[in-house]
KOLNUMAR-760993 format. One line per 5 residues: number of its first residue (from 1); their letters; for each residue z negated, y, x of N, C-alpha, C, O. Coordinates in steps of 0.05 Angstrom, whole numbers, always signed. Layout:
NUM	A	Z,Y,X,Z,Y,X,Z,Y,X,Z,Y,X; ... .
***
This chain:
1	MNKRG	+0,-24,+17,+0,+0,+0,+0,+25,+17,-11,+25,+40; +12,+45,+7,+12,+71,+22,-11,+87,+12,-28,+78,-4; -13,+112,+21,-36,+129,+14,-38,+136,-15,-60,+142,-25; -16,+136,-30,-16,+142,-59,-20,+118,-77,-25,+121,-100; -17,+95,-66,-22,+71,-81,+3,+57,-91,+0,+37,-107 .
6	ASVGE	+27,+65,-84,+51,+51,-93,+53,+25,-77,+52,+25,-52; +56,+3,-90,+58,-23,-77,+87,-27,-68,+105,-14,-78; +90,-45,-49,+117,-52,-40,+133,-63,-63,+157,-58,-65; +121,-78,-81,+135,-88,-105,+146,-66,-122,+168,-68,-132; +130,-45,-126,+139,-23,-143,+163,-9,-129,+183,-2,-143 .
11	IVMIF	+162,-5,-103,+183,+8,-89,+209,-9,-90,+230,+1,-95; +206,-35,-86,+229,-53,-88,+241,-52,-116,+265,-52,-119; +224,-53,-137,+233,-52,-164,+248,-26,-170,+269,-26,-183; +238,-3,-160,+252,+23,-164,+278,+23,-149,+298,+32,-160; +279,+12,-125,+304,+11,-109,+324,-6,-124,+348,+1,-126 .
16	VAIIF	+316,-29,-134,+335,-47,-149,+345,-33,-174,+369,-35,-180; +327,-19,-188,+336,-4,-212,+356,+17,-205,+376,+21,-220; +353,+31,-183,+372,+52,-175,+399,+39,-168,+419,+49,-177; +399,+18,-153,+424,+5,-145,+438,-6,-170,+462,-3,-173; +423,-19,-188,+434,-30,-212,+445,-7,-230,+467,-10,-241 .
21	GIAML	+431,+15,-231,+440,+38,-247,+466,+50,-236,+483,+57,-251; +468,+51,-210,+493,+62,-197,+516,+43,-204,+538,+52,-210; +512,+17,-202,+533,-2,-208,+541,+0,-237,+565,-2,-244; +522,+3,-255,+529,+6,-284,+542,+32,-290,+557,+34,-310; +536,+53,-275,+547,+80,-280,+578,+79,-278,+591,+93,-293 .
26	TQVIN	+589,+63,-260,+618,+61,-257,+630,+50,-283,+650,+60,-292; +617,+30,-295,+627,+18,-320,+625,+38,-343,+643,+40,-359; +604,+53,-343,+600,+73,-364,+622,+94,-362,+633,+102,-383; +628,+103,-338,+648,+124,-334,+676,+113,-341,+692,+127,-353; +682,+88,-334,+707,+76,-342,+710,+74,-372,+731,+80,-383 .
31	TQSIV	+689,+65,-386,+690,+64,-415,+692,+92,-427,+707,+96,-447; +679,+111,-416,+680,+139,-425,+709,+148,-424,+718,+162,-442; +723,+142,-402,+751,+150,-399,+769,+138,-421,+787,+151,-432; +764,+113,-428,+780,+99,-448,+777,+111,-476,+796,+114,-491; +753,+119,-482,+748,+130,-509,+753,+159,-512,+754,+170,-534 .
36	TNLQS	+757,+174,-489,+761,+202,-491,+789,+212,-481,+796,+234,-488; +803,+196,-467,+829,+204,-455,+852,+186,-464,+848,+162,-468; +876,+197,-466,+899,+180,-470,+904,+164,-444,+899,+174,-422; +913,+140,-447,+918,+122,-424,+947,+126,-416,+964,+133,-432; +953,+121,-391,+980,+124,-380,+992,+98,-371,+977,+81,-360 .
41	VTDES	+1017,+95,-375,+1032,+72,-364,+1054,+84,-346,+1067,+103,-353; +1056,+73,-322,+1076,+82,-303,+1095,+59,-295,+1086,+37,-289; +1121,+65,-296,+1141,+46,-288,+1141,+20,-303,+1144,-2,-291; +1138,+21,-329,+1142,-3,-346,+1171,-11,-345,+1188,+5,-354; +1177,-34,-335,+1205,-43,-334,+1214,-55,-360,+1201,-72,-372 .
46	VDLGA	+1237,-46,-369,+1249,-57,-394,+1278,-63,-389,+1292,-49,-373; +1288,-84,-401,+1316,-92,-399,+1329,-86,-426,+1321,-96,-447; +1350,-69,-425,+1363,-62,-450,+1377,-85,-463,+1383,-84,-487; +1383,-106,-448,+1396,-129,-460,+1426,-126,-462,+1437,-104,-464; +1440,-149,-461,+1469,-149,-461,+1480,-138,-487,+1501,-125,-487 .
51	GCYAF	+1466,-142,-510,+1476,-132,-535,+1477,-102,-537,+1493,-91,-552; +1461,-89,-521,+1461,-59,-521,+1487,-48,-511,+1496,-27,-521; +1500,-61,-492,+1525,-52,-481,+1548,-67,-495,+1552,-91,-490; +1563,-53,-512,+1583,-67,-527,+1611,-56,-525,+1630,-70,-531; +1614,-32,-515,+1641,-20,-514,+1650,-15,-486,+1636,-1,-471 .
56	NISGT	+1673,-27,-478,+1684,-22,-452,+1699,+4,-452,+1716,+9,-469; +1692,+22,-434,+1705,+48,-432,+1733,+45,-422,+1738,+44,-398; +1752,+45,-440,+1781,+44,-433,+1788,+25,-410,+1803,+31,-393; +1776,+1,-411,+1782,-19,-391,+1773,-13,-363,+1783,-24,-344; +1754,+6,-360,+1745,+14,-333,+1724,-5,-321,+1718,-3,-298 .
61	GLWEV	+1714,-23,-337,+1693,-41,-328,+1665,-29,-334,+1645,-43,-329; +1663,-4,-343,+1638,+7,-350,+1633,+2,-380,+1652,+4,-396; +1609,-4,-387,+1602,-10,-415,+1585,+12,-426,+1566,+21,-413; +1591,+20,-450,+1576,+41,-463,+1554,+30,-481,+1555,+6,-489; +1534,+46,-486,+1512,+38,-504,+1522,+37,-532,+1535,+55,-542 .
66	NESDP	+1516,+15,-545,+1522,+12,-574,+1497,+21,-589,+1479,+6,-594; +1497,+47,-597,+1474,+59,-609,+1464,+46,-635,+1440,+48,-642; +1481,+31,-648,+1473,+18,-673,+1460,-10,-668,+1450,-22,-687; +1460,-19,-644,+1449,-46,-638,+1419,-43,-632,+1411,-26,-617; +1403,-60,-645,+1374,-59,-641,+1365,-65,-612,+1343,-58,-604 .
71	DCNIT	+1383,-77,-596,+1377,-82,-567,+1374,-56,-552,+1362,-55,-531; +1384,-34,-564,+1382,-8,-551,+1357,+7,-559,+1353,+30,-550; +1341,-5,-575,+1315,+7,-584,+1293,-9,-570,+1289,-32,-575; +1279,+5,-552,+1257,-8,-537,+1230,+0,-549,+1224,+24,-552; +1214,-20,-557,+1186,-14,-565,+1169,-18,-540,+1169,-39,-527 .
76	VSQWY	+1154,+3,-533,+1137,+1,-509,+1116,-21,-512,+1107,-27,-534; +1109,-32,-489,+1091,-56,-490,+1063,-49,-500,+1050,-67,-511; +1053,-25,-497,+1026,-18,-506,+1025,-7,-534,+1005,+4,-543; +1047,-11,-550,+1047,+0,-577,+1028,-17,-594,+1022,-40,-588; +1019,-5,-616,+998,-17,-633,+1007,-19,-662,+1025,-5,-671 .
81	SDWRA	+993,-35,-677,+999,-38,-706,+973,-33,-722,+971,-42,-745; +954,-19,-710,+930,-13,-724,+929,+17,-732,+950,+29,-733; +906,+28,-736,+903,+56,-745,+916,+76,-726,+923,+98,-734; +918,+69,-700,+929,+88,-680,+958,+94,-686,+967,+116,-679; +973,+76,-698,+1001,+81,-703,+1005,+103,-724,+1027,+115,-724 .
86	SEPQC	+985,+108,-740,+988,+129,-760,+972,+155,-753,+969,+173,-770; +961,+155,-729,+945,+178,-720,+962,+196,-702,+969,+187,-680; +969,+220,-710,+987,+237,-694,+979,+241,-665,+996,+243,-648; +953,+242,-660,+945,+246,-632,+949,+221,-615,+948,+222,-590; +955,+199,-628,+960,+174,-614,+989,+167,-612,+996,+146,-602 .
91	YLSGV	+1006,+184,-622,+1035,+179,-621,+1043,+177,-591,+1030,+189,-574; +1065,+163,-586,+1076,+161,-560,+1082,+189,-548,+1094,+205,-562; +1073,+194,-524,+1077,+221,-512,+1082,+219,-482,+1078,+197,-470; +1090,+241,-471,+1095,+242,-442,+1116,+222,-432,+1113,+212,-410; +1136,+216,-448,+1156,+196,-441,+1175,+206,-420,+1187,+228,-423 .
96	VVTNS	+1178,+190,-399,+1198,+195,-378,+1213,+169,-373,+1200,+148,-369; +1240,+170,-374,+1256,+145,-371,+1274,+149,-346,+1287,+169,-344; +1273,+130,-328,+1290,+130,-304,+1305,+104,-302,+1299,+84,-316; +1324,+103,-283,+1337,+77,-277,+1318,+60,-261,+1296,+70,-253; +1326,+36,-255,+1307,+17,-242,+1299,+26,-214,+1277,+18,-204 .
101	TGTLT	+1315,+42,-200,+1307,+51,-174,+1292,+78,-174,+1282,+87,-154; +1291,+91,-198,+1278,+116,-200,+1294,+140,-190,+1283,+162,-188; +1319,+136,-185,+1336,+157,-174,+1351,+173,-196,+1361,+194,-190; +1351,+163,-220,+1365,+177,-242,+1345,+180,-265,+1336,+160,-277; +1338,+204,-272,+1320,+210,-295,+1337,+217,-319,+1354,+235,-318 .
106	LTEDT	+1332,+203,-341,+1347,+208,-366,+1334,+232,-380,+1310,+238,-375; +1349,+245,-397,+1340,+269,-411,+1334,+262,-441,+1351,+251,-455; +1310,+268,-449,+1302,+263,-477,+1320,+280,-496,+1326,+303,-489; +1326,+269,-518,+1343,+281,-539,+1373,+283,-530,+1389,+292,-546; +1379,+276,-506,+1407,+275,-497,+1415,+246,-492,+1434,+236,-503 .
111	DYIVH	+1399,+233,-474,+1404,+205,-467,+1388,+185,-483,+1395,+161,-485; +1366,+194,-494,+1349,+177,-511,+1333,+194,-531,+1329,+218,-526; +1325,+181,-552,+1308,+194,-572,+1281,+178,-573,+1281,+154,-573; +1259,+193,-573,+1233,+181,-575,+1224,+182,-604,+1222,+203,-616; +1219,+159,-616,+1207,+157,-643,+1177,+154,-638,+1166,+132,-638 .
116	ESEGI	+1163,+177,-635,+1135,+178,-627,+1117,+161,-645,+1099,+147,-635; +1121,+162,-671,+1103,+149,-690,+1108,+119,-692,+1093,+104,-705; +1130,+109,-679,+1136,+81,-680,+1135,+67,-652,+1137,+43,-650; +1131,+83,-631,+1130,+72,-604,+1157,+62,-595,+1158,+44,-578; +1179,+74,-605,+1206,+64,-599,+1221,+86,-584,+1219,+110,-590 .
121	IQFLN	+1236,+77,-564,+1254,+94,-549,+1282,+83,-555,+1289,+60,-549; +1299,+100,-567,+1326,+93,-574,+1346,+105,-554,+1346,+129,-551; +1361,+88,-541,+1380,+97,-522,+1406,+106,-535,+1415,+94,-555; +1417,+128,-525,+1442,+140,-536,+1465,+135,-517,+1461,+129,-493; +1489,+138,-527,+1513,+133,-511,+1520,+158,-495,+1532,+177,-506 .
126	TTKTN	+1513,+159,-469,+1520,+181,-452,+1529,+170,-425,+1527,+146,-420; +1539,+187,-408,+1547,+178,-381,+1523,+168,-365,+1526,+151,-347; +1500,+180,-370,+1476,+171,-355,+1466,+144,-365,+1452,+130,-350; +1473,+136,-389,+1462,+110,-399,+1482,+87,-397,+1476,+65,-405; +1507,+92,-387,+1525,+69,-385,+1514,+50,-364,+1498,+57,-348 .
131	NNSLK	+1524,+25,-365,+1511,+4,-348,+1517,+8,-319,+1506,-7,-302; +1534,+26,-311,+1538,+32,-283,+1515,+49,-273,+1507,+46,-250; +1505,+67,-290,+1483,+85,-282,+1456,+70,-283,+1439,+73,-266; +1453,+53,-304,+1428,+38,-306,+1433,+9,-295,+1437,-9,-311; +1434,+7,-269,+1440,-18,-256,+1425,-41,-268,+1401,-39,-273 .
136	DNVTK	+1439,-63,-274,+1427,-87,-285,+1413,-83,-311,+1397,-99,-319; +1420,-61,-325,+1409,-55,-352,+1379,-52,-352,+1366,-53,-373; +1367,-47,-329,+1338,-44,-327,+1331,-15,-324,+1343,+0,-309; +1311,-6,-340,+1301,+21,-338,+1271,+20,-334,+1258,-1,-339; +1260,+42,-325,+1231,+44,-322,+1221,+67,-339,+1234,+88,-341 .
141	IDYNY	+1199,+62,-353,+1189,+82,-372,+1160,+89,-365,+1144,+71,-359; +1154,+115,-365,+1126,+125,-363,+1119,+137,-390,+1136,+150,-403; +1094,+133,-399,+1086,+145,-424,+1056,+144,-427,+1042,+132,-411; +1046,+159,-447,+1017,+160,-453,+1013,+148,-481,+1030,+150,-498; +990,+135,-485,+983,+123,-510,+952,+123,-513,+938,+128,-494 .
146	CGEGY	+943,+117,-537,+914,+115,-542,+905,+86,-536,+916,+67,-546; +886,+84,-518,+875,+57,-513,+858,+47,-536,+850,+62,-553; +854,+21,-536,+837,+9,-557,+809,+21,-553,+798,+21,-531; +797,+31,-575,+771,+43,-574,+772,+73,-571,+751,+86,-570; +796,+85,-571,+798,+114,-568,+785,+127,-592,+789,+119,-615 .
151	NKDSS	+769,+148,-587,+756,+163,-609,+775,+184,-619,+782,+202,-604; +782,+182,-644,+802,+202,-655,+788,+228,-662,+802,+248,-664; +762,+228,-665,+748,+253,-672,+740,+268,-647,+728,+256,-628; +746,+293,-646,+739,+309,-621,+709,+311,-617,+701,+312,-594; +693,+311,-638,+664,+312,-634,+654,+286,-621,+636,+287,-604 .
156	SRSIA	+665,+264,-629,+657,+238,-616,+665,+238,-587,+651,+228,-570; +689,+248,-581,+698,+249,-553,+680,+268,-536,+674,+262,-513; +671,+290,-548,+654,+308,-534,+627,+295,-527,+617,+298,-505; +616,+280,-546,+591,+266,-541,+595,+244,-520,+578,+241,-502; +617,+230,-522,+622,+208,-503,+625,+218,-475,+619,+204,-455 .
161	KLWGV	+634,+243,-472,+637,+255,-445,+610,+259,-431,+609,+264,-407; +589,+258,-447,+562,+262,-436,+549,+236,-425,+529,+237,-411; +561,+213,-432,+550,+188,-423,+545,+186,-393,+523,+179,-384; +565,+194,-378,+562,+193,-348,+541,+212,-338,+526,+205,-319; +539,+235,-350,+520,+255,-342,+491,+244,-347,+474,+246,-329 .
166	FGALI	+487,+234,-371,+460,+223,-376,+454,+199,-359,+431,+195,-351; +473,+182,-354,+469,+159,-336,+460,+169,-308,+442,+157,-296; +474,+189,-298,+467,+200,-271,+439,+212,-272,+424,+209,-252; +432,+226,-294,+405,+237,-296,+383,+216,-296,+362,+219,-284; +388,+194,-310,+369,+171,-311,+365,+160,-283,+342,+154,-275 .
171	IAAAA	+387,+156,-268,+385,+146,-241,+369,+165,-223,+352,+157,-207; +375,+191,-226,+361,+211,-210,+331,+212,-217,+314,+214,-199; +325,+208,-243,+296,+208,-251,+282,+184,-239,+259,+186,-229; +295,+161,-238,+283,+137,-226,+279,+141,-196,+258,+133,-186; +298,+153,-183,+296,+158,-154,+273,+178,-149,+257,+174,-130 .
176	LYGIR	+271,+199,-165,+249,+219,-161,+222,+206,-166,+203,+212,-152; +221,+190,-187,+196,+176,-192,+187,+159,-169,+164,+159,-161; +206,+144,-157,+200,+127,-134,+192,+143,-110,+173,+135,-96; +205,+165,-105,+198,+182,-82,+170,+193,-86,+154,+194,-67; +164,+202,-111,+138,+214,-117,+116,+193,-113,+94,+199,-104 .
181	RWF	+121,+168,-122,+101,+147,-119,+97,+139,-90,+75,+132,-82; +118,+141,-74,+116,+132,-47,+100,+152,-30,+85,+144,-12; +104,+177,-34,+91,+198,-17,+67,+210,-30,+54,+227,-18 .
***
């Protein structure tokens, strides 16, 4: 025992609580991010499929996008069929479409249309979307979406943003208690 009476067991217990609290704080902050922020997907690879290219441009060997073919409509992999699909703040956003090498960026409303409330990207027939530009019919898509557990109410998100702060305060209080008991 030291001069204040804190036993080695108490000090070890406080130390373990602090270490455990720090480990748990990472999980709390990760969950906090999921419920308060839109999630991002980068470079999701999609294949437009052979059916999407149906028209040969005057025998040149280049194939144009067949806009009426459903193969030209890509539903992003993180799309949902629950309440988030009808929540405007959870609509598909921040969409960027490039070719498979990332060297050609397509233009929204010119080369493709985003159907935000359905999670669908519809490719249009342009020179940037012919199969010569989109090598091997593969494109990469970046976008934002609501993760499972996203709080749609701003007040709930505001409160959830405090979880990490309160977790850090609890850890600091345990550390200060231990220091005070030791000295």
